[in-house]
DOSEVO-48729 format. One line per 5 residues: their letters; for each residue x, y, z of C-alpha. Coordinates in nm, 2 decimals. Example, Ala and Ser with C-alpha at 12.3 -4.5 7.8 and 13.67 -1.06 7.14 Angstrom:
as> 1.23,-0.45,0.78; 1.37,-0.11,0.71
END
This chain:
mvnat> 4.25,-3.57,0.78; 4.00,-3.26,0.81; 3.76,-3.24,0.48; 3.67,-2.94,0.27; 3.32,-2.85,0.51
tassl> 3.52,-2.89,0.81; 3.79,-2.68,0.73; 3.52,-2.39,0.60; 3.37,-2.39,0.95; 3.71,-2.37,1.08
aeass> 3.81,-2.07,0.90; 3.50,-1.90,0.96; 3.50,-1.96,1.30; 3.82,-1.83,1.33; 3.76,-1.53,1.15
tihld> 3.45,-1.45,1.34; 3.48,-1.13,1.67; 3.38,-1.30,2.02; 3.28,-0.97,2.17; 3.27,-0.97,2.58
detrk> 2.95,-0.93,2.74; 2.93,-0.55,2.82; 3.04,-0.49,2.44; 2.78,-0.76,2.29; 2.50,-0.60,2.52
keiva> 2.62,-0.23,2.39; 2.59,-0.38,2.02; 2.28,-0.51,2.09; 2.12,-0.18,2.21; 2.27,0.02,1.93
slrgf> 2.10,-0.21,1.67; 1.76,-0.21,1.82; 1.78,0.18,1.86; 1.89,0.19,1.49; 1.62,0.04,1.38
lkhqt> 1.33,0.21,1.61; 1.53,0.50,1.44; 1.46,0.34,1.08; 1.08,0.26,1.19; 1.06,0.64,1.21
ervsl> 1.16,0.64,0.90; 0.91,0.46,0.78; 0.63,0.64,0.96; 0.73,0.96,0.78; 0.74,0.78,0.44
ykefn> 0.39,0.63,0.51; 0.27,0.98,0.62; 0.42,1.09,0.27; 0.25,0.79,0.08; -0.10,0.89,0.20
dafke> -0.07,1.26,0.18; -0.03,1.25,-0.18; -0.30,1.01,-0.20; -0.54,1.23,-0.06; -0.41,1.51,-0.30
yigkr> -0.44,1.33,-0.59; -0.76,1.19,-0.51; -0.87,1.53,-0.41; -0.77,1.63,-0.77; -0.51,1.90,-0.63
mtqee> -0.23,1.66,-0.79; -0.17,1.53,-1.10; -0.14,1.14,-1.18; 0.22,1.21,-1.28; 0.32,1.42,-0.97
yatic> 0.17,1.11,-0.80; 0.34,0.87,-0.96; 0.68,1.03,-0.89; 0.56,1.06,-0.52; 0.50,0.66,-0.51
rivte> 0.84,0.62,-0.68; 1.00,0.79,-0.43; 0.85,0.65,-0.14; 0.88,0.32,-0.29; 1.26,0.36,-0.32
gfvel> 1.29,0.52,0.04; 1.07,0.18,0.17; 1.35,-0.05,-0.04; 1.64,0.15,0.10; 1.51,0.10,0.49
sveil> 1.48,-0.25,0.42; 1.77,-0.29,0.34; 1.89,-0.17,0.61; 1.71,-0.35,0.81; 1.76,-0.65,0.71
aleah> 2.13,-0.58,0.80; 2.03,-0.54,1.17; 1.81,-0.79,1.19; 2.09,-1.03,1.02; 2.31,-0.86,1.24
lagtp> 2.16,-0.91,1.59; 2.10,-1.29,1.49; 2.46,-1.40,1.44; 2.49,-1.38,1.06; 2.60,-1.05,0.97
navst> 2.74,-0.90,0.65; 3.12,-0.95,0.64; 3.33,-0.63,0.79; 3.62,-0.58,0.58; 3.95,-0.50,0.79
tdsns> 4.28,-0.44,0.67; 4.59,-0.64,0.81; 4.86,-0.34,0.89; 5.13,-0.68,0.91; 5.07,-0.76,0.56
aasss> 5.32,-0.62,0.33; 5.04,-0.61,0.05; 4.77,-0.48,0.29; 4.51,-0.73,0.21; 4.19,-0.77,0.34
vsqrl> 4.05,-0.99,0.57; 3.68,-1.06,0.63; 3.58,-1.12,0.97; 3.22,-1.13,1.10; 3.08,-0.97,1.44
slnsp> 2.89,-1.24,1.60; 2.59,-1.08,1.86; 2.41,-1.39,1.89; 2.10,-1.26,1.99; 1.81,-1.46,1.81
ehaql> 1.57,-1.35,2.05; 1.65,-0.96,1.98; 1.64,-1.00,1.61; 1.29,-1.25,1.63; 1.17,-0.88,1.74
iravq> 1.23,-0.71,1.44; 1.13,-1.00,1.26; 0.80,-0.96,1.36; 0.75,-0.59,1.31; 0.85,-0.65,0.95
lleke> 0.61,-0.91,0.87; 0.33,-0.68,1.02; 0.48,-0.37,0.80; 0.45,-0.61,0.52; 0.08,-0.67,0.56
klalt> 0.03,-0.31,0.67; 0.17,-0.20,0.35; -0.02,-0.43,0.15; -0.32,-0.32,0.30; -0.28,0.07,0.26
vqgqk> -0.20,0.01,-0.15; -0.52,-0.22,-0.14; -0.76,0.06,0.01; -0.65,0.33,-0.23; -0.70,0.07,-0.48
wvlam> -1.04,0.03,-0.37; -1.10,0.43,-0.30; -1.02,0.44,-0.68; -1.24,0.22,-0.75; -1.49,0.37,-0.57
eeqke> -1.46,0.70,-0.71; -1.47,0.56,-1.05; -1.83,0.40,-0.95; -1.95,0.72,-0.80; -1.86,0.92,-1.09
qdqkd> -2.04,0.64,-1.33; -2.35,0.64,-1.10; -2.41,1.04,-1.17; -2.34,1.01,-1.53; -2.59,0.76,-1.51
reeel> -2.87,0.98,-1.32; -2.76,1.27,-1.55; -2.86,1.08,-1.82; -3.15,0.88,-1.70; -3.28,1.28,-1.62
aadrv> -3.19,1.39,-1.96; -3.44,1.10,-2.11; -3.69,1.18,-1.85; -3.71,1.55,-1.98; -3.74,1.42,-2.34
iavsg> -4.02,1.22,-2.26; -4.19,1.49,-2.05; -4.16,1.72,-2.34; -4.28,1.52,-2.62; -4.59,1.38,-2.36
sdans> -4.66,1.72,-2.36; -4.71,1.81,-2.73; -4.92,1.55,-2.76; -5.14,1.64,-2.48; -5.17,2.01,-2.65
rgdas> -5.24,1.77,-2.94; -5.55,1.59,-2.76; -5.86,1.70,-2.99; -5.64,1.62,-3.30; -5.79,1.32,-3.55
asgdg> -5.73,0.98,-3.49; -5.42,0.99,-3.71; -5.28,1.33,-3.54; -5.29,1.09,-3.28; -5.13,0.78,-3.39
dasat> -4.82,1.01,-3.47; -4.78,1.18,-3.12; -4.79,0.79,-2.95; -4.51,0.73,-3.25; -4.33,1.03,-3.16
vgeae> -4.37,0.93,-2.77; -4.23,0.59,-2.81; -3.94,0.65,-2.99; -3.85,0.94,-2.73; -3.90,0.64,-2.48
vepte> -3.65,0.38,-2.67; -3.42,0.60,-2.82; -3.10,0.71,-2.65; -2.95,1.05,-2.64; -2.73,1.17,-2.98
gdsaa> -2.38,1.13,-2.89; -2.38,0.90,-2.63; -2.59,0.60,-2.72; -2.40,0.35,-2.53; -2.36,0.49,-2.23
pvtgr> -2.66,0.41,-2.02; -2.59,0.05,-2.14; -2.24,0.03,-2.06; -2.38,0.17,-1.70; -2.56,-0.09,-1.62
dqmtv> -2.34,-0.34,-1.72; -2.09,-0.25,-1.54; -2.30,-0.25,-1.23; -2.37,-0.58,-1.32; -1.97,-0.67,-1.27
khsve> -1.85,-0.43,-1.05; -1.92,-0.36,-0.69; -2.20,-0.05,-0.59; -2.08,0.24,-0.39; -2.20,0.09,-0.07
ewqik> -1.99,-0.23,-0.12; -1.69,-0.06,-0.18; -1.74,0.12,0.11; -1.79,-0.20,0.30; -1.49,-0.34,0.18
ldenr> -1.30,-0.02,0.26; -1.42,-0.01,0.62; -1.33,-0.41,0.66; -0.94,-0.27,0.51; -0.93,0.00,0.71
drlnq> -1.05,-0.20,1.05; -0.77,-0.46,0.95; -0.52,-0.19,0.89; -0.61,-0.03,1.24; -0.54,-0.35,1.41
viedi> -0.19,-0.38,1.23; -0.09,-0.08,1.34; -0.21,-0.16,1.70; 0.02,-0.48,1.70; 0.30,-0.31,1.54
ndkla> 0.29,-0.07,1.83; 0.29,-0.33,2.06; 0.59,-0.51,1.91; 0.78,-0.18,1.89; 0.71,-0.13,2.27
diqea> 0.81,-0.51,2.33; 1.16,-0.35,2.15; 1.17,-0.06,2.42; 1.13,-0.29,2.67; 1.40,-0.49,2.58
iaviv> 1.64,-0.21,2.56; 1.58,-0.10,2.93; 1.59,-0.43,3.01; 1.96,-0.45,2.85; 2.06,-0.12,3.01
l> 1.96,-0.14,3.35
END
């Protein structure tokens, strides 16, 4: 007696299309070339993504415009991933069902069939690129976040310097006034000292907490130099990943050449 599991396996096997060797090779080549085409499209999306970020950092693009580009690029990445996963499954021998019509049936019922290439070694080539692309995207997004953080720190540092210069000018003016009254009475000297003291400790009007906030941020945030080190490390790793991707793509090109020849 055939149990349900065995019956299901037999049914699946009977609905699988087994190709002759020549047709199978053509399908494998078509799948690999299809992946390379998608990879070219992915590179174009990355360029659009990076170009938009440069425009945004250069203040030539608004935040809303940049967010729109990010959304469009993300949708493009998702669409490509779906297509690539289908190609990978197709090569591995577990593709999506292909619907065909049984012309002998009066009801023209749909028969689900599977096209099995049974080429896991070629599917693995695509999988290797996909894993590297996942890391590449993570590094790219991380790098952009760090650039924004570094730019924010630069602005904060500049603001702190301007406030320090303003405070120094107040002290210098107060000191000059005190020197001009050098021959004043002892009580007058005391008043001048009090004025200098107040100028040294009182913050400028309207932005009293800014210098303190800046110093507090420096204790919990990275300095510009530290951000730059992190960005350099990110860039080095990203370049290595891109190099690894190119090596894997070369392997795919070689695999195609071997099959064609």
